[in-house]
C-alpha positions as a Markdown table, in Angstrom:
| # | Residue | x | y | z |
|---|---|---|---|---|
| 1 | Met | 0.0 | 0.0 | 0.0 |
| 2 | Pro | 2.0 | 3.0 | -1.2 |
| 3 | Ile | 2.5 | 6.3 | 0.5 |
| 4 | Leu | 4.5 | 8.5 | -1.9 |
| 5 | Gln | 7.4 | 10.5 | -0.5 |
| 6 | Gly | 6.0 | 13.7 | -2.1 |
| 7 | Ile | 2.6 | 13.2 | -0.5 |
| 8 | Phe | 4.2 | 12.6 | 2.9 |
| 9 | Asp | 6.2 | 15.8 | 2.6 |
| 10 | Glu | 3.1 | 17.8 | 1.6 |
| 11 | Val | 1.1 | 16.5 | 4.6 |
| 12 | Ile | 4.0 | 17.2 | 7.0 |
| 13 | Asp | 4.6 | 20.7 | 5.5 |
| 14 | Asn | 0.9 | 21.4 | 6.0 |
| 15 | Ala | 1.0 | 20.1 | 9.5 |
| 16 | Leu | 4.0 | 22.2 | 10.5 |
| 17 | Leu | 2.2 | 25.3 | 9.2 |
| 18 | Val | -0.8 | 24.4 | 11.2 |
| 19 | Phe | 1.3 | 24.0 | 14.4 |
| 20 | Arg | 2.6 | 27.6 | 13.8 |
| 21 | Leu | -1.0 | 28.8 | 13.3 |
| 22 | Ala | -2.0 | 27.1 | 16.6 |
| 23 | Ala | 0.9 | 28.9 | 18.3 |
| 24 | Gln | -0.5 | 32.2 | 17.0 |
| 25 | Gln | -4.0 | 31.3 | 18.3 |
| 26 | Arg | -2.5 | 30.3 | 21.7 |
| 27 | Gly | -0.9 | 33.7 | 21.9 |
| 28 | Met | -4.2 | 35.5 | 21.3 |
| 29 | Thr | -5.8 | 33.3 | 24.0 |
| 30 | Val | -3.1 | 34.1 | 26.5 |
| 31 | Arg | -3.5 | 37.8 | 25.8 |
| 32 | Arg | -7.2 | 37.5 | 26.3 |
| 33 | Leu | -6.7 | 35.7 | 29.7 |
| 34 | Lys | -4.2 | 38.4 | 30.7 |
| 35 | Leu | -6.9 | 40.9 | 30.1 |
| 36 | Leu | -9.3 | 38.8 | 32.2 |
| 37 | Glu | -6.7 | 38.6 | 35.0 |
| 38 | Lys | -6.4 | 42.4 | 35.0 |
| 39 | Ala | -10.2 | 42.7 | 35.1 |
| 40 | Leu | -10.4 | 40.3 | 38.1 |
| 41 | Val | -7.7 | 42.1 | 40.0 |
| 42 | Gly | -9.5 | 45.3 | 39.3 |
| 43 | Lys | -12.7 | 44.0 | 40.7 |
| 44 | Leu | -10.9 | 42.8 | 43.8 |
| 45 | Ala | -9.2 | 46.1 | 44.3 |
| 46 | Glu | -12.4 | 48.0 | 43.6 |
| 47 | Glu | -14.7 | 46.0 | 45.9 |
| 48 | Gln | -12.2 | 45.6 | 48.8 |
| 49 | Val | -13.7 | 42.2 | 49.6 |
| 50 | Thr | -12.5 | 41.7 | 53.1 |
| 51 | Thr | -16.0 | 41.4 | 54.7 |
| 52 | Arg | -17.6 | 38.1 | 55.6 |
| 53 | Gln | -21.1 | 39.4 | 55.0 |
| 54 | Arg | -22.6 | 36.7 | 52.8 |
| 55 | Arg | -24.8 | 39.0 | 50.7 |
| 56 | Arg | -21.9 | 41.3 | 49.8 |
| 57 | Val | -19.7 | 38.4 | 48.9 |
| 58 | Glu | -22.3 | 36.6 | 46.8 |
| 59 | Thr | -23.1 | 39.9 | 44.9 |
| 60 | Phe | -19.4 | 40.3 | 44.2 |
| 61 | Phe | -19.1 | 36.7 | 42.9 |
| 62 | Asn | -22.1 | 37.4 | 40.6 |
| 63 | Leu | -20.3 | 40.4 | 39.1 |
| 64 | Val | -17.1 | 38.4 | 38.7 |
| 65 | Asp | -18.9 | 35.5 | 37.0 |
| 66 | Lys | -20.2 | 37.9 | 34.3 |
| 67 | Val | -16.7 | 39.2 | 33.7 |
| 68 | Ile | -15.4 | 35.6 | 33.3 |
| 69 | Glu | -18.2 | 34.6 | 31.0 |
| 70 | Arg | -17.7 | 37.6 | 28.8 |
| 71 | His | -14.0 | 36.9 | 28.2 |
| 72 | Tyr | -14.5 | 33.2 | 27.5 |
| 73 | Arg | -17.3 | 34.0 | 25.0 |
| 74 | Gln | -14.8 | 36.3 | 23.3 |
| 75 | Leu | -12.2 | 33.5 | 23.2 |
| 76 | Gln | -14.7 | 31.4 | 21.2 |
| 77 | Leu | -15.4 | 34.2 | 18.8 |
| 78 | Glu | -11.7 | 34.5 | 18.0 |
| 79 | Phe | -11.7 | 31.1 | 16.4 |
| 80 | Asp | -12.2 | 30.9 | 12.6 |
| 81 | Phe | -12.9 | 27.2 | 12.2 |
| 82 | Leu | -14.3 | 27.6 | 8.7 |
| 83 | Gly | -11.2 | 29.7 | 7.6 |
| 84 | Ile | -8.8 | 27.1 | 9.1 |
| 85 | Ser | -10.6 | 24.2 | 7.6 |
| 86 | Thr | -10.9 | 25.7 | 4.1 |
| 87 | Thr | -7.3 | 26.8 | 4.0 |
| 88 | Val | -6.0 | 23.4 | 5.1 |
| 89 | Ala | -8.1 | 21.6 | 2.5 |
| 90 | Glu | -7.0 | 24.0 | -0.2 |
| 91 | Asp | -3.4 | 23.5 | 0.7 |
| 92 | Met | -3.8 | 19.7 | 0.7 |
| 93 | Gln | -5.6 | 19.8 | -2.7 |
| 94 | Ala | -2.8 | 21.9 | -4.2 |
| 95 | Gly | -0.2 | 19.5 | -2.8 |
| 96 | Leu | -1.9 | 16.4 | -4.1 |
| 97 | Arg | -2.2 | 18.0 | -7.5 |
| 98 | Ile | 1.5 | 18.8 | -7.6 |
| 99 | Val | 2.7 | 15.4 | -6.3 |
| 100 | Leu | 0.3 | 13.2 | -8.3 |
| 101 | Gly | 0.4 | 15.4 | -11.5 |
| 102 | Tyr | -3.4 | 15.1 | -11.5 |
| 103 | Asp | -5.5 | 18.2 | -11.8 |
| 104 | Ala | -8.8 | 16.6 | -10.9 |
| 105 | Ile | -8.2 | 16.6 | -7.2 |
| 106 | Asn | -11.5 | 17.5 | -5.4 |
| 107 | Met | -12.2 | 19.6 | -2.4 |
| 108 | Pro | -14.6 | 18.4 | 0.4 |
| 109 | Thr | -18.3 | 19.1 | -0.3 |
| 110 | Ser | -19.9 | 22.4 | 0.5 |
| 111 | Asp | -22.1 | 20.6 | 3.0 |
| 112 | Tyr | -18.9 | 19.7 | 4.9 |
| 113 | Phe | -17.8 | 23.3 | 5.1 |
| 114 | Lys | -21.3 | 24.4 | 6.1 |
| 115 | Ser | -21.2 | 22.1 | 9.1 |
| 116 | Leu | -18.3 | 24.1 | 10.4 |
| 117 | Ser | -20.3 | 27.3 | 10.6 |
| 118 | Gly | -21.8 | 26.0 | 13.8 |
| 119 | Asp | -19.9 | 24.3 | 16.6 |
| 120 | Val | -17.1 | 21.8 | 16.2 |
| 121 | Met | -16.6 | 18.5 | 18.1 |
| 122 | Ile | -13.4 | 18.5 | 20.1 |
| 123 | Met | -12.4 | 15.2 | 21.7 |
| 124 | Gly | -16.0 | 14.0 | 21.7 |
| 125 | Ala | -17.7 | 17.2 | 23.0 |
| 126 | Pro | -18.7 | 20.5 | 21.3 |
| 127 | Ser | -16.1 | 23.2 | 21.4 |
| 128 | Gln | -18.5 | 25.5 | 23.2 |
| 129 | Asp | -18.9 | 23.0 | 26.0 |
| 130 | Trp | -15.2 | 22.8 | 26.5 |
| 131 | Trp | -15.0 | 26.6 | 26.8 |
| 132 | Arg | -18.0 | 26.7 | 29.1 |
| 133 | Gly | -16.4 | 24.0 | 31.3 |
| 134 | Gln | -13.2 | 26.0 | 31.6 |
| 135 | Ser | -15.2 | 29.2 | 32.4 |
| 136 | Glu | -17.1 | 27.4 | 35.1 |
| 137 | Asp | -13.9 | 25.9 | 36.5 |
| 138 | Leu | -12.3 | 29.3 | 36.8 |
| 139 | Lys | -15.4 | 30.7 | 38.5 |
| 140 | Phe | -15.2 | 27.9 | 41.0 |
| 141 | Arg | -11.5 | 28.3 | 41.6 |
| 142 | Phe | -11.8 | 32.0 | 41.9 |
| 143 | Ala | -14.6 | 31.8 | 44.5 |
| 144 | Ala | -12.8 | 29.1 | 46.4 |
| 145 | Gln | -9.6 | 31.2 | 46.7 |
| 146 | Val | -11.4 | 34.3 | 47.7 |
| 147 | Arg | -13.4 | 32.4 | 50.4 |
| 148 | Gln | -10.2 | 30.8 | 51.7 |
| 149 | Gly | -8.6 | 34.2 | 51.9 |
| 150 | Leu | -11.6 | 35.6 | 53.8 |
| 151 | Ala | -11.6 | 32.6 | 56.2 |
| 152 | Asn | -7.9 | 33.3 | 56.9 |
| 153 | Ala | -8.6 | 37.1 | 57.4 |
| 154 | Glu | -6.2 | 37.9 | 54.6 |
| 155 | Thr | -5.8 | 41.4 | 53.1 |
| 156 | Asn | -7.0 | 42.1 | 49.6 |
| 157 | Gln | -3.5 | 42.0 | 48.3 |
| 158 | Gln | -3.0 | 38.5 | 49.8 |
| 159 | Ile | -6.2 | 37.4 | 48.1 |
| 160 | Ile | -5.1 | 38.9 | 44.8 |
| 161 | Ser | -1.8 | 36.9 | 45.1 |
| 162 | Arg | -4.0 | 33.7 | 45.2 |
| 163 | Ile | -5.3 | 34.7 | 41.8 |
| 164 | Val | -2.2 | 35.9 | 40.0 |
| 165 | Gly | 0.5 | 34.1 | 42.0 |
| 166 | Lys | 3.6 | 35.3 | 43.8 |
| 167 | Ser | 7.3 | 34.5 | 44.5 |
| 168 | Gly | 7.3 | 31.7 | 42.0 |
| 169 | Gln | 4.1 | 30.2 | 43.2 |
| 170 | Pro | 1.5 | 30.2 | 40.3 |
| 171 | Gly | -2.0 | 31.5 | 41.0 |
| 172 | Ile | -5.2 | 30.1 | 39.5 |
| 173 | Met | -4.9 | 32.1 | 36.4 |
| 174 | Glu | -1.8 | 30.2 | 35.4 |
| 175 | Thr | -3.9 | 27.0 | 35.5 |
| 176 | Ala | -6.5 | 28.7 | 33.4 |
| 177 | Arg | -3.9 | 29.7 | 30.8 |
| 178 | Arg | -2.5 | 26.2 | 30.6 |
| 179 | Asn | -5.9 | 24.7 | 30.1 |
| 180 | Ala | -6.9 | 27.2 | 27.5 |
| 181 | Ala | -3.6 | 26.7 | 25.6 |
| 182 | Ala | -4.2 | 23.0 | 25.5 |
| 183 | Leu | -7.7 | 23.4 | 24.2 |
| 184 | Val | -6.6 | 25.9 | 21.5 |
| 185 | Gln | -3.9 | 23.5 | 20.3 |
| 186 | Thr | -6.2 | 20.6 | 20.2 |
| 187 | Ser | -9.0 | 22.5 | 18.6 |
| 188 | Val | -6.8 | 23.8 | 15.7 |
| 189 | Gln | -5.4 | 20.3 | 15.2 |
| 190 | Thr | -8.9 | 18.7 | 15.2 |
| 191 | Val | -10.2 | 21.1 | 12.6 |
| 192 | Ala | -7.0 | 20.7 | 10.4 |
| 193 | Asn | -6.8 | 16.9 | 10.7 |
| 194 | Asp | -10.5 | 16.7 | 9.9 |
| 195 | Ala | -10.1 | 18.9 | 6.8 |
| 196 | Arg | -7.3 | 16.6 | 5.5 |
| 197 | Arg | -9.4 | 13.5 | 6.1 |
| 198 | Ala | -12.3 | 15.1 | 4.2 |
| 199 | Thr | -10.0 | 15.9 | 1.3 |
| 200 | Phe | -8.7 | 12.4 | 1.2 |
| 201 | Lys | -12.3 | 11.0 | 1.2 |
| 202 | Ala | -13.2 | 13.4 | -1.6 |
| 203 | Asn | -10.6 | 11.8 | -3.8 |
| 204 | Ala | -11.4 | 8.1 | -3.3 |
| 205 | Asp | -10.6 | 7.5 | -7.0 |
| 206 | Val | -6.9 | 7.8 | -6.2 |
| 207 | Ile | -6.7 | 7.5 | -2.4 |
| 208 | Lys | -7.9 | 4.3 | -0.6 |
| 209 | Gly | -6.9 | 4.8 | 3.0 |
| 210 | Ile | -4.9 | 6.6 | 5.7 |
| 211 | Arg | -2.0 | 5.8 | 7.9 |
| 212 | Gln | -1.2 | 7.4 | 11.3 |
| 213 | Leu | 2.3 | 8.7 | 11.7 |
| 214 | Ser | 3.3 | 9.4 | 15.3 |
| 215 | Thr | 7.0 | 8.6 | 15.4 |
| 216 | Leu | 8.0 | 12.1 | 16.3 |
| 217 | Asp | 10.4 | 11.9 | 19.3 |
| 218 | Gly | 10.8 | 10.5 | 22.8 |
| 219 | His | 7.9 | 12.5 | 24.1 |
| 220 | Thr | 5.3 | 10.6 | 22.0 |
| 221 | Ser | 2.4 | 9.4 | 24.1 |
| 222 | Leu | 1.8 | 5.7 | 24.8 |
| 223 | Thr | -1.5 | 6.0 | 22.9 |
| 224 | Cys | 0.1 | 7.3 | 19.8 |
| 225 | Ile | 3.0 | 4.9 | 20.0 |
| 226 | Ala | 0.4 | 2.1 | 19.9 |
| 227 | Tyr | -1.3 | 3.7 | 16.9 |
| 228 | Ser | 1.8 | 4.4 | 15.0 |
| 229 | Glu | 1.7 | 2.9 | 11.4 |
| 230 | Cys | -1.9 | 1.7 | 11.9 |
| 231 | Glu | -4.0 | 2.0 | 8.7 |
| 232 | Trp | -7.6 | 2.3 | 7.8 |
| 233 | Asp | -9.7 | 2.5 | 4.6 |
| 234 | Leu | -11.8 | 5.6 | 3.9 |
| 235 | Glu | -14.7 | 4.2 | 5.9 |
| 236 | Phe | -12.2 | 4.0 | 8.8 |
| 237 | Lys | -12.2 | 0.2 | 8.9 |
| 238 | Pro | -8.8 | -1.3 | 10.0 |
| 239 | Ile | -6.5 | -2.6 | 7.2 |
| 240 | Gly | -2.9 | -3.6 | 7.0 |
| 241 | Pro | -1.0 | -6.1 | 9.1 |
| 242 | Lys | -3.1 | -7.9 | 11.7 |
| 243 | Asn | -0.8 | -6.9 | 14.6 |
| 244 | Lys | -1.4 | -3.2 | 13.7 |
| 245 | Arg | -5.2 | -3.3 | 13.3 |
| 246 | Lys | -6.9 | -1.1 | 15.8 |
| 247 | Pro | -10.3 | 0.6 | 15.9 |
| 248 | Tyr | -10.2 | 4.1 | 14.4 |
| 249 | Asn | -11.9 | 5.8 | 17.4 |
| 250 | Gly | -12.1 | 9.2 | 15.7 |
| 251 | Gly | -8.5 | 9.4 | 14.6 |
| 252 | Thr | -6.1 | 12.1 | 15.4 |
| 253 | Pro | -5.8 | 14.1 | 17.6 |
| 254 | Arg | -6.1 | 11.2 | 20.0 |
| 255 | His | -5.5 | 13.2 | 23.2 |
| 256 | Phe | -5.0 | 16.9 | 24.2 |
| 257 | Asn | -1.8 | 18.3 | 22.6 |
| 258 | Cys | -1.6 | 15.4 | 20.2 |
| 259 | Arg | 1.0 | 15.9 | 17.5 |
| 260 | Ser | 0.3 | 12.8 | 15.3 |
| 261 | Val | -0.8 | 13.2 | 11.7 |
| 262 | Glu | -2.5 | 11.0 | 9.1 |
| 263 | Val | -1.2 | 10.6 | 5.6 |
| 264 | Pro | -3.1 | 9.2 | 2.6 |
| 265 | Ile | -2.5 | 5.7 | 1.1 |
| 266 | Thr | -2.7 | 6.0 | -2.6 |
| 267 | Lys | -4.1 | 3.2 | -4.8 |
| 268 | Thr | -1.6 | 1.0 | -6.6 |
| 269 | Phe | -1.1 | 1.3 | -10.4 |
| 270 | Lys | -2.9 | -2.0 | -10.8 |
| 271 | Glu | -5.9 | -0.7 | -8.7 |
| 272 | Leu | -5.9 | 2.4 | -11.0 |
| 273 | Gly | -6.1 | 0.1 | -14.0 |
| 274 | Leu | -2.6 | 0.8 | -15.2 |
| 275 | Asn | -0.4 | -2.0 | -16.4 |
| 276 | Ile | 3.0 | -0.6 | -15.3 |
| 277 | Pro | 5.5 | -1.7 | -12.6 |
| 278 | Glu | 4.8 | -0.5 | -9.1 |
| 279 | Pro | 7.5 | 1.6 | -7.3 |
| 280 | Lys | 9.9 | -0.3 | -5.1 |
| 281 | Ala | 9.1 | -0.2 | -1.4 |
| 282 | Thr | 12.7 | 0.6 | -0.5 |
| 283 | Thr | 12.8 | 3.8 | -2.6 |
| 284 | Arg | 12.8 | 6.9 | -0.5 |
| 285 | Ala | 14.6 | 9.8 | -2.2 |
| 286 | Ser | 12.4 | 9.9 | -5.2 |
| 287 | Ser | 9.0 | 11.6 | -5.1 |
| 288 | Glu | 7.7 | 8.6 | -7.0 |
| 289 | Gly | 8.9 | 6.1 | -4.4 |
| 290 | Gln | 7.2 | 4.7 | -1.3 |
| 291 | Ile | 8.4 | 5.9 | 2.1 |
| 292 | Asp | 9.5 | 3.9 | 5.2 |
| 293 | Ala | 6.6 | 3.5 | 7.7 |
| 294 | Asn | 8.9 | 5.1 | 10.4 |
| 295 | Thr | 9.6 | 8.3 | 8.5 |
| 296 | Ser | 9.2 | 11.2 | 10.9 |
| 297 | Phe | 9.2 | 15.0 | 11.2 |
| 298 | Lys | 12.9 | 14.7 | 11.8 |
| 299 | Asp | 13.5 | 12.9 | 8.6 |
| 300 | Phe | 11.3 | 15.4 | 6.8 |
| 301 | Leu | 13.2 | 18.4 | 8.2 |
| 302 | Asn | 16.6 | 16.8 | 7.5 |
| 303 | Arg | 15.6 | 16.2 | 3.9 |
| 304 | Arg | 14.4 | 19.7 | 3.4 |
| 305 | Gly | 17.7 | 21.3 | 4.4 |
| 306 | Lys | 18.9 | 24.3 | 6.4 |
| 307 | Val | 17.1 | 27.0 | 4.4 |
| 308 | Tyr | 13.7 | 25.4 | 4.9 |
| 309 | Gln | 14.5 | 24.6 | 8.5 |
| 310 | Asp | 15.4 | 28.3 | 9.2 |
| 311 | Glu | 12.3 | 29.6 | 7.4 |
| 312 | Met | 9.9 | 27.1 | 9.1 |
| 313 | Leu | 11.3 | 27.2 | 12.6 |
| 314 | Gly | 13.1 | 30.5 | 12.9 |
| 315 | Lys | 16.9 | 30.6 | 12.6 |
| 316 | Gly | 17.6 | 30.7 | 16.3 |
| 317 | Arg | 15.4 | 27.7 | 17.1 |
| 318 | Ala | 16.6 | 25.8 | 14.0 |
| 319 | Asp | 20.2 | 26.3 | 15.2 |
| 320 | Leu | 19.4 | 25.0 | 18.6 |
| 321 | Trp | 17.7 | 22.0 | 17.1 |
| 322 | Arg | 20.6 | 21.2 | 14.8 |
| 323 | Ala | 23.0 | 21.5 | 17.8 |
| 324 | Gly | 20.9 | 19.1 | 19.7 |
| 325 | Lys | 19.9 | 21.6 | 22.4 |
| 326 | Ile | 16.2 | 21.4 | 21.9 |
| 327 | Thr | 14.0 | 18.5 | 20.8 |
| 328 | Leu | 11.4 | 18.1 | 18.1 |
| 329 | Lys | 8.8 | 18.3 | 20.8 |
| 330 | Asp | 9.8 | 21.9 | 21.3 |
| 331 | Leu | 9.7 | 22.5 | 17.5 |
| 332 | Val | 6.5 | 21.0 | 16.4 |
| 333 | Asp | 4.5 | 22.6 | 19.2 |
| 334 | Gly | 4.8 | 25.7 | 17.0 |
| 335 | Asn | 6.6 | 27.9 | 19.5 |
| 336 | Gly | 8.8 | 29.5 | 16.9 |
| 337 | Arg | 7.5 | 32.5 | 14.8 |
| 338 | Pro | 3.7 | 32.1 | 14.9 |
| 339 | Leu | 1.8 | 32.1 | 11.7 |
| 340 | Thr | -1.5 | 34.0 | 11.2 |
| 341 | Leu | -4.4 | 32.5 | 9.2 |
| 342 | Ala | -3.9 | 35.2 | 6.6 |
| 343 | Glu | -0.2 | 34.2 | 6.2 |
| 344 | Leu | -1.2 | 30.5 | 5.8 |
| 345 | Gln | -3.8 | 31.5 | 3.2 |
| 346 | Glu | -1.1 | 33.5 | 1.3 |
| 347 | Gln | 1.2 | 30.4 | 1.3 |
| 348 | Val | -1.7 | 28.3 | -0.2 |
| 349 | Arg | -2.3 | 30.9 | -2.9 |
| 350 | Arg | 1.4 | 30.8 | -3.9 |
| 351 | Lys | 1.3 | 27.0 | -4.1 |
| 352 | Arg | -1.8 | 27.0 | -6.3 |
| 353 | Arg | -0.4 | 29.4 | -8.9 |
């Protein structure tokens, strides 16, 4: 079951761009939560909540709840799921056309894109439910810390320290930022991976299945190690060697902050009705050849060379990686120069020319 080197490279190039896009989205989220932190501190300073009068405290919490809800609603509005999905699918379409030399590569249906105008499922639950859950969690943590401070007869400044942290001890807002960053990363990856899958399914005349690639580095999760190299047809039924057959279970991402990707399995020449020799399985350097099942992001970056590495990762981080001072986990998390959706769209436009 062939996976062409060129197709692999197109998918990984697309995935790295999406990692950078996720980094930019995380930055926007962190800035939003910094504004929320400032608003919460302002409320605490303004109200001087040092009284134990139940009515005053509950009124204060009601005000704070509205502030938290408003900021988390804004976080959801800052996601352009349709824009991300359309751009990723267009990039994948252009890449497949280039590699296969076949112009009749289809985009997913309009109904598919219409479905993204509403909510998106993230790890089995609607995106808005995840954000609502994080909002409720912050409300609970905030109220708990304030009540604990009041019970200890702490000053307003001491209560504020419980929220923002002090002397190296993180406050509850640090937890909120970590949770939000994980949700952003996973949300962007979910939409991007789903757009690639939809593109593969739209081209069932040349693509017959998908393979998960998760051999990234020593930080790969046990779940993704188990799923590495597993294959499925376009109806997501397991195929390939019996010892690697596992239920699809929704595919990638398989957990929060998952970095695994799926690449398409093209039909053989025989399956396409062509009476010509199949490419040898050991061929790797040629864009016509099949790739090794264990090909990774590291192989891809090494093959692309220094100029590409510097452009994709940023020269400073690329130098650190080449020197062995940081790992691929640091790189593919997209913490180099972030990429905006507009920049990703411009890259797609250049590829399609």
